[in-house]
C-alpha positions as CSV (number, residue, x, y, z in Angstrom):
1,M,108.6,-14.3,89.1
2,T,107.5,-16.6,86.6
3,I,108.1,-15.9,82.5
4,D,105.5,-17.5,79.9
5,A,105.4,-18.0,76.0
6,T,102.4,-17.3,75.3
7,E,99.3,-19.1,76.0
8,Q,95.9,-18.8,75.4
9,S,95.3,-16.8,72.2
10,S,96.2,-17.5,69.3
11,Q,96.9,-13.8,68.5
12,P,98.1,-12.0,71.1
13,S,97.2,-8.7,72.0
14,F,101.1,-7.7,73.5
15,D,104.2,-7.9,73.0
16,L,104.1,-8.4,76.8
17,V,102.0,-8.6,79.5
18,V,102.6,-8.4,83.4
19,R,100.4,-9.5,85.9
20,G,100.4,-9.5,89.7
21,E,98.7,-8.5,92.9
22,R,101.5,-5.1,93.3
23,T,102.2,-3.3,90.4
24,L,103.2,0.2,91.6
25,T,101.5,2.6,89.0
26,T,100.5,6.4,89.3
27,A,97.2,5.1,91.8
28,G,99.6,3.0,93.8
29,I,100.3,0.0,94.6
30,V,97.7,-2.3,92.8
31,P,96.4,-5.4,91.3
32,R,96.2,-4.9,87.8
33,E,97.5,-6.5,84.2
34,I,100.2,-4.1,82.3
35,G,100.1,-4.8,78.8
36,I,102.8,-3.6,76.1
37,R,103.2,-3.2,72.9
38,D,106.7,-1.9,71.0
39,G,108.2,-1.0,73.7
40,R,105.7,1.2,75.0
41,V,102.5,0.7,77.9
42,V,99.5,0.6,76.5
43,A,96.9,-0.5,78.6
44,I,96.6,-0.7,82.5
45,E,93.9,-3.2,83.6
46,P,92.3,-4.9,86.4
47,L,94.1,-8.3,87.4
48,G,92.2,-10.8,85.9
49,S,91.0,-9.3,82.7
50,G,93.4,-12.1,80.9
51,L,95.1,-9.5,78.7
52,T,97.4,-12.0,76.3
53,G,100.8,-11.3,75.4
54,T,104.1,-12.8,73.6
55,E,105.6,-13.2,76.5
56,V,103.5,-13.1,80.0
57,I,105.4,-12.1,83.4
58,E,103.1,-13.9,86.5
59,L,104.6,-11.6,90.1
60,T,104.9,-13.6,93.3
61,D,103.3,-12.4,96.1
62,E,106.9,-11.4,97.4
63,Q,107.0,-9.2,94.0
64,V,106.1,-5.5,93.5
65,M,106.6,-4.1,90.0
66,I,108.1,-0.4,89.9
67,P,109.1,2.1,87.3
68,G,112.7,1.9,86.5
69,L,114.2,4.1,88.1
70,V,115.8,7.6,86.5
71,D,119.4,8.3,87.8
72,T,120.6,11.7,86.7
73,H,123.8,12.2,88.4
74,V,126.2,9.3,87.0
75,H,130.1,10.1,86.2
76,V,130.6,7.3,83.4
77,N,133.9,8.8,82.7
78,E,134.2,7.5,79.5
79,P,136.3,8.9,77.4
80,G,139.7,9.3,79.0
81,R,139.0,7.8,82.7
82,T,137.7,4.1,81.5
83,E,139.8,2.8,84.3
84,W,138.0,4.5,86.7
85,E,134.4,3.4,85.2
86,G,132.8,3.7,81.3
87,F,129.7,3.3,79.8
88,D,129.4,-0.5,79.7
89,S,129.9,-1.8,83.2
90,A,127.9,1.6,84.6
91,T,125.0,0.7,82.4
92,R,125.1,-3.1,83.5
93,A,125.5,-1.5,87.3
94,A,122.5,0.6,86.8
95,A,120.6,-1.6,85.6
96,A,121.3,-4.3,88.2
97,G,119.9,-1.9,90.8
98,G,116.7,-1.1,88.7
99,V,117.8,2.0,86.5
100,T,117.0,2.5,83.3
101,T,118.1,5.6,82.3
102,L,120.9,7.8,83.7
103,I,122.4,11.1,82.6
104,D,126.3,11.4,82.4
105,M,128.1,14.3,84.4
106,P,130.1,16.7,81.6
107,L,133.7,15.4,83.9
108,N,135.7,13.4,84.8
109,S,135.9,12.5,81.3
110,I,138.5,13.5,78.1
111,P,137.5,15.8,77.0
112,P,134.7,17.2,78.9
113,T,131.4,18.2,77.6
114,V,131.8,21.5,76.9
115,N,130.9,21.8,73.5
116,V,129.6,20.1,70.7
117,E,132.9,18.3,69.6
118,A,133.5,16.7,73.0
119,L,129.6,15.5,73.1
120,A,129.7,13.5,70.1
121,A,133.5,12.3,71.3
122,K,131.4,10.7,74.6
123,R,128.7,9.5,72.4
124,A,131.0,7.8,69.9
125,A,132.6,6.5,72.7
126,A,129.1,5.2,74.0
127,Q,128.2,3.5,71.1
128,G,127.5,-0.4,71.4
129,K,128.2,-0.2,75.1
130,T,124.6,1.3,76.9
131,H,122.6,-1.0,78.9
132,I,120.1,1.2,79.3
133,D,119.1,4.9,77.9
134,V,121.6,7.4,78.6
135,G,121.5,11.1,78.2
136,F,124.0,14.0,78.6
137,W,124.7,17.1,80.4
138,G,126.7,19.8,79.3
139,G,129.2,21.8,80.9
140,A,130.0,25.5,81.8
141,I,133.1,26.8,82.6
142,P,134.8,29.9,82.1
143,G,135.1,30.9,78.4
144,N,132.3,28.5,77.2
145,T,129.1,30.7,77.2
146,D,129.3,30.7,73.1
147,D,128.8,26.7,73.0
148,L,125.7,26.5,75.7
149,R,123.7,26.8,73.0
150,G,124.7,24.8,70.3
151,L,125.2,22.1,73.4
152,H,121.1,22.5,74.4
153,D,120.1,22.4,70.3
154,E,122.3,19.0,70.4
155,G,120.4,18.0,73.0
156,V,122.0,18.0,76.4
157,F,119.6,17.9,79.3
158,G,121.3,21.5,81.2
159,F,124.3,22.5,82.0
160,K,126.4,22.1,85.3
161,C,129.1,24.3,87.1
162,F,130.7,24.5,89.9
163,L,131.7,27.3,92.2
164,L,134.7,25.6,93.8
165,H,137.7,23.9,92.3
166,S,135.9,20.8,90.4
167,G,138.6,18.1,91.7
168,V,139.8,18.2,87.7
169,D,141.6,20.9,86.2
170,E,140.4,20.4,82.3
171,F,136.9,21.4,84.4
172,P,137.7,24.6,85.9
173,H,134.8,26.3,87.8
174,L,132.9,29.7,87.5
175,D,132.5,32.6,90.2
176,A,129.1,33.7,90.8
177,D,129.2,36.8,88.7
178,E,130.1,34.0,85.9
179,M,127.5,32.1,86.7
180,E,124.7,33.9,86.5
181,K,125.9,35.6,83.1
182,D,125.5,32.2,82.5
183,M,122.5,31.7,83.8
184,A,120.9,34.4,81.9
185,V,122.3,33.1,78.7
186,L,120.3,29.7,79.3
187,A,117.1,31.5,80.7
188,G,116.5,32.6,77.2
189,F,116.1,29.3,76.0
190,D,114.7,27.7,79.2
191,S,117.6,25.6,80.0
192,M,119.0,24.7,83.2
193,M,121.7,25.3,85.7
194,I,122.8,22.4,87.7
195,V,125.7,23.4,90.4
196,H,127.9,21.7,92.5
197,A,127.5,24.6,95.4
198,E,129.9,24.8,97.7
199,D,132.1,28.7,98.4
200,S,135.9,28.3,97.2
201,R,136.2,30.9,99.7
202,A,134.8,29.4,102.7
203,I,136.8,27.0,101.7
204,D,140.0,28.7,101.5
205,H,139.6,29.5,105.1
206,A,138.8,26.2,106.3
207,P,141.2,24.0,108.2
208,T,143.3,21.6,105.3
209,A,142.1,17.8,105.2
210,E,145.9,16.0,105.3
211,G,145.9,12.7,107.6
212,N,143.4,10.4,108.5
213,Q,141.2,11.4,110.6
214,Y,137.8,12.0,109.2
215,D,136.6,14.9,111.7
216,R,139.5,16.9,110.4
217,F,138.3,15.9,106.6
218,L,134.4,17.3,107.7
219,K,136.2,20.2,109.0
220,S,137.4,21.5,106.0
221,R,134.3,20.9,103.9
222,P,132.2,23.1,106.1
223,R,128.3,23.6,106.0
224,G,129.1,27.0,105.5
225,A,130.8,26.4,102.1
226,E,127.5,25.0,101.1
227,N,125.1,27.2,102.4
228,V,127.2,30.1,101.3
229,A,127.3,29.0,97.8
230,I,123.7,28.2,97.8
231,A,122.4,31.4,98.5
232,E,124.5,32.7,95.9
233,V,122.7,30.1,93.1
234,I,119.0,30.8,94.8
235,E,120.3,34.7,94.1
236,R,121.3,34.6,90.7
237,A,118.1,32.0,89.6
238,R,115.8,35.5,91.1
239,W,117.8,38.2,89.5
240,T,118.0,36.1,85.8
241,G,114.1,34.1,86.5
242,A,116.4,30.8,85.1
243,R,116.2,27.6,86.4
244,A,118.6,25.7,88.8
245,H,119.3,22.7,90.8
246,V,121.2,22.3,93.6
247,L,123.2,19.0,93.4
248,H,124.2,16.8,96.3
249,L,122.8,18.5,99.2
250,S,124.8,18.0,102.1
251,S,124.0,20.5,104.4
252,S,120.8,20.8,105.9
253,D,121.2,24.2,107.3
254,A,120.0,25.2,103.6
255,L,117.1,23.9,103.6
256,P,115.4,26.7,105.5
257,M,116.4,29.3,102.4
258,I,115.6,26.9,99.7
259,A,111.9,26.4,101.6
260,T,112.2,29.9,101.1
261,A,113.3,30.7,97.5
262,K,110.3,28.2,96.4
263,R,107.9,29.9,98.3
264,D,109.2,32.9,96.5
265,G,108.7,31.6,92.8
266,V,112.3,30.9,92.4
267,K,112.7,28.4,89.3
268,I,114.7,25.9,92.4
269,T,115.3,22.3,92.4
270,V,117.0,20.3,95.2
271,E,118.6,17.3,94.7
272,T,120.5,14.8,97.8
273,C,121.8,11.2,97.3
274,P,122.1,7.8,99.1
275,H,125.6,8.3,101.4
276,Y,123.8,11.6,102.9
277,L,120.5,9.8,103.8
278,T,122.0,6.3,105.4
279,L,125.9,7.3,106.3
280,L,126.6,9.3,109.4
281,A,130.0,11.2,109.9
282,E,130.2,9.5,113.9
283,E,130.7,6.3,112.6
284,I,133.4,6.3,109.5
285,P,136.3,4.9,110.6
286,N,139.6,7.2,110.4
287,G,141.0,5.8,107.3
288,G,137.8,5.3,105.5
289,T,138.6,7.1,102.5
290,A,136.3,5.0,101.3
291,Y,133.5,7.3,102.5
292,K,135.3,10.6,101.1
293,C,133.0,12.8,99.0
294,C,132.2,16.3,98.6
295,P,130.5,17.6,100.1
296,P,131.0,15.2,102.4
297,I,128.8,12.9,105.0
298,R,127.9,14.7,107.9
299,E,126.3,14.4,111.4
300,A,123.5,11.6,112.1
301,S,121.4,15.1,112.8
302,N,121.9,16.4,110.3
303,R,120.5,13.1,108.5
304,E,117.8,13.7,110.0
305,L,116.8,16.8,109.1
306,L,117.5,15.8,105.2
307,W,115.1,13.0,105.7
308,Q,112.1,15.9,106.4
309,G,113.5,18.1,103.9
310,L,112.9,15.2,101.4
311,L,109.1,14.3,102.8
312,D,108.0,18.2,103.8
313,G,109.3,18.8,99.5
314,T,112.0,20.7,99.9
315,I,114.7,18.4,98.4
316,N,113.1,17.0,95.8
317,C,115.0,13.6,94.0
318,I,117.4,11.2,95.6
319,V,119.8,10.4,92.9
320,S,123.5,8.8,93.2
321,D,126.2,10.9,92.6
322,H,128.1,7.9,91.4
323,S,131.6,9.2,91.7
324,P,134.1,6.4,91.0
325,S,137.7,5.6,90.9
326,T,140.2,3.5,91.0
327,V,141.1,2.0,93.9
328,D,144.5,3.4,94.3
329,L,142.8,6.9,94.1
330,K,141.1,6.4,97.2
331,D,144.8,5.9,99.0
332,V,143.5,2.7,101.0
333,E,146.7,2.4,102.1
334,N,147.4,5.3,104.0
335,G,144.1,6.3,104.9
336,D,144.7,10.3,103.8
337,F,141.2,12.5,103.6
338,G,143.8,15.0,101.9
339,V,144.9,12.6,99.1
340,A,142.1,10.8,98.4
341,W,139.9,11.0,95.6
342,G,136.4,12.3,97.1
343,G,133.5,9.9,95.5
344,V,130.9,7.4,96.6
345,A,130.9,4.3,94.3
346,S,126.9,3.2,94.9
347,L,125.1,3.1,91.3
348,Q,123.4,-0.3,91.9
349,L,122.9,0.0,95.4
350,G,120.7,3.3,95.4
351,L,117.0,1.5,95.9
352,S,118.0,-0.7,98.6
353,L,119.8,1.7,100.8
354,I,117.3,4.4,100.8
355,W,114.5,1.2,100.9
356,T,116.0,0.6,104.0
357,E,116.1,3.5,105.7
358,A,112.5,4.5,104.8
359,K,111.2,1.0,105.8
360,L,112.7,2.2,109.3
361,R,110.8,5.6,109.2
362,G,108.0,4.5,108.0
363,I,108.4,5.9,104.9
364,D,106.3,3.6,102.1
365,L,107.9,2.4,99.0
366,P,105.9,4.6,96.3
367,Q,107.2,7.5,98.1
368,V,110.6,6.5,97.4
369,I,109.8,5.5,94.0
370,E,108.7,8.9,93.6
371,W,111.8,10.1,95.2
372,M,114.0,8.0,92.7
373,A,112.0,7.9,89.7
374,T,109.5,10.2,88.5
375,N,110.9,13.3,90.3
376,P,114.4,12.6,88.7
377,A,112.7,12.3,85.1
378,Q,110.8,15.2,85.5
379,L,113.5,17.0,86.4
380,A,115.4,16.1,83.0
381,G,111.9,16.6,81.4
382,L,112.2,12.8,80.6
383,T,107.7,12.9,80.4
384,N,108.1,9.1,79.0
385,K,110.0,7.8,82.0
386,G,110.0,7.7,85.6
387,R,106.4,6.4,86.0
388,I,103.8,3.1,84.6
389,A,101.6,4.9,82.4
390,L,99.9,4.5,79.2
391,G,101.8,5.7,76.6
392,C,105.1,5.8,78.7
393,D,108.7,3.6,77.6
394,A,108.1,0.5,79.3
395,D,110.7,0.3,81.4
396,F,110.3,-1.4,85.0
397,A,112.0,-3.6,87.0
398,I,110.7,-6.7,89.4
399,F,111.6,-5.2,93.3
400,E,111.4,-7.1,95.9
401,P,110.9,-5.2,99.3
402,E,110.6,-8.1,101.8
403,S,114.3,-9.7,100.8
404,A,117.8,-9.0,101.8
405,Q,120.7,-9.2,100.7
406,V,124.6,-8.3,102.3
407,V,127.0,-6.4,100.1
408,D,129.8,-7.9,98.3
409,V,131.5,-5.1,96.7
410,H,133.3,-7.5,94.1
411,K,130.0,-9.1,92.8
412,L,129.0,-5.4,91.7
413,H,129.4,-4.5,88.3
414,H,131.3,-1.7,89.5
415,K,134.3,-1.4,87.9
416,N,136.2,-0.6,90.3
417,P,135.8,-3.0,93.9
418,I,135.1,0.1,96.8
419,S,132.7,1.2,98.2
420,P,131.8,2.0,101.8
421,Y,128.4,-0.1,101.7
422,D,130.8,-3.3,101.5
423,G,129.3,-5.7,103.5
424,R,126.1,-3.9,105.0
425,A,123.2,-5.4,104.9
426,L,120.5,-4.0,103.2
427,A,116.7,-4.5,103.0
428,G,114.9,-5.0,99.1
429,V,116.3,-6.9,95.9
430,V,116.3,-5.7,92.8
431,K,115.3,-9.4,90.6
432,S,114.9,-8.2,86.9
433,T,115.5,-4.8,84.7
434,W,112.9,-4.5,81.2
435,L,114.3,-1.2,79.1
436,R,110.9,-0.9,76.9
437,G,109.6,-4.2,77.3
438,K,112.7,-6.3,77.0
439,Q,115.0,-7.8,79.9
440,V,118.5,-6.8,80.5
441,D,120.8,-9.4,79.9
442,Y,123.8,-7.9,80.8
443,Q,125.3,-9.2,77.4
444,T,122.9,-6.6,74.9
445,A,123.4,-3.0,74.8
446,Q,120.1,-2.2,74.0
447,G,119.9,1.1,75.5
448,R,119.5,4.4,73.4
449,M,120.8,7.7,73.5
450,L,119.2,9.9,75.1
451,R,118.6,13.8,73.5
452,R,116.4,16.7,75.5
453,G,112.8,16.6,73.9
454,D,112.7,12.7,73.1
455,V,109.4,11.2,73.5
């Protein structure tokens, strides 16, 4: 990639022009010149058209211009637990991975985003720290039904609930009837319930997770707990007419009933995450608490069925569920899965992780970007994100799909140097990331705080 200050024309037509043999537009990977003005894509022309700009990027033959990724499942943890992560480090990590928009979960910040006052506190904490665009989910907990409409009016993108203990006491879970009550309210203003779907009763009856044996931890979070909870989500969405979204699908057993619900017209969407698509229970070492997440990483056969669920459209998108903590909370010294915090830190690595596995399966880059940019943007109603198209925000990354990297956890932008991917060889390298036509420099916090309905 070469960047030139402008050339022939004394009156350049655009602020920025990107030229290359490989630009990923809605027409696929094609030779194009992209003209950007005032942070938007305003021209898409065949390569050789001679668009002029104040700044011009010439892609090399190894580089692809891709839409900026949209990650709708990130735990930033600020305010309240900034030793775990924070807006500065999280958005730098995201940008380094080609992510230009993230939506922050309502927990594990203190206070959780369960009323308008807490949302204001979170926005105040983020002010001046975001290197990419950031939006917010609200939370649905027992007793805050009357707060949902106010949060919606203040621009949250939907509401998250748990069907079992969330892991933090300040964000209690709903039972299925409480979830249905809130979904009926959300249906009244076309908001969406996004659900951590594991059934608390099934977990209570499962073996305990204590000790350093991964197999024991896996049995403590059985597929059946997911399956029962997802069935509840489907039926409550069917009864209320509300939009529902299943977070971090791990159990492939649930795919047939999800597919059936979609065919029946139930308004349900589903995500999964890089760790479920790249890691295997059979390969997790005992004591390897960096791999602990809930629901858990499952077996090889399960992983392949999740990939099939993506390919057939049952699963809509891939997002990180970046849920970091301090190293000590992962109980690395003892390796006790019953004690360690459950969460995988991968915000900076998602594209390369998924591209590495996709290549092995003959899946092309446009399909990966649909799962990681276009579809998450659509899920959140961000019509000007996730695509390189006329009128869209000029959010993009320069990606080298044939390059390779080895993960060094100490060189990531994440605040805490622990990840199950440390030392892993990956295909694909993000060379630079651009937000509304300006390169992210990791110094200037140029991100905006987004509200539902922004265009």
